[in-house]
N, C-alpha and C positions, 0 to 999 in steps of 0.2 A: 560583464566580461572579466575574466581573470587575467591578470598580467602574466605574460609568458616569460620564462627565463631564457636568457641567451644560451645558445648551444654550448658555449665554453664553460658554463656554470654546472652543467650536468656531468656526472661521472661517466667515463667511457667503460667499455667492457674490460679493458686492460688495467684500469686503476682499481685498487681495492677500495671498498666502501668502508669508511671509518665507522666503527661501532662505538656507542657511548660506553664509558667505563661502567663496570658492574658495581652494584652496591654490595655491601658486606654480606647481606642475606643472599643475594644472587650468587656471589662467589662461593659461599658455603654450600648452597644447594647444588651448584655446578660440581664442586669437589665430591659431594656425596653421590651425585648421579654418575660421575665418572668412575668412582670406586665400585658402585653397584654394577655398572655395565661390565667392568673388568671381571668382577666375580662371576657374573652370569656367563660371560664368554669362556672363562676357565672351566666352569661346570659343563658347558655344552661340549667343549673339546674333550673333557674327561669322559663324558657320556658316550660320545661318538667313538672314542678309542675303545672303550669297554664293549660297545656294540660290535665293532669290527672284530675284536678278539673273540667274543662269544660266537659270532657268525662263522669265523674260521674254524673254531672248535667243533661246531655243529656240523659243518660241511665235511670235516675230516672224519667225524664219527659216522655220518651217513655213508661216506665212501667206504669205510672199513666194513660196515654192516652189509653193504651191497656186495663187497668182495667176498665176505664170509658166506653169504647166501649163494652166490654164484659158484663157489668152490664146493659147497655141500652137494653130495649126489642126490638126485631126485629120488623120492621114495618109489619102491617097486610097486607096480600096479597089481592089484589082486585080480585073479582070474574070476570071471563070473561063474557062479555055480551053474552047472549044466542042468537043464530041465530034464527030468526023467519021467 
């Protein structure tokens, strides 16, 4: 049988759990990881902005092409050659 801890010794949901201090290597790895994630997030934001800009340009171009086609008169139909 394992000895059970009293309820007062266990942390409650309101109390933060104390984490052990990081070693020098862990601190360095954490700093590198944080910098890498920040760079990745900036690249994602830049890519999404560029995609939105290109999409808007494409939609504007397609709309102007549709308007040009709609304004262009339909070609005259040729009369069928009469059978003699």
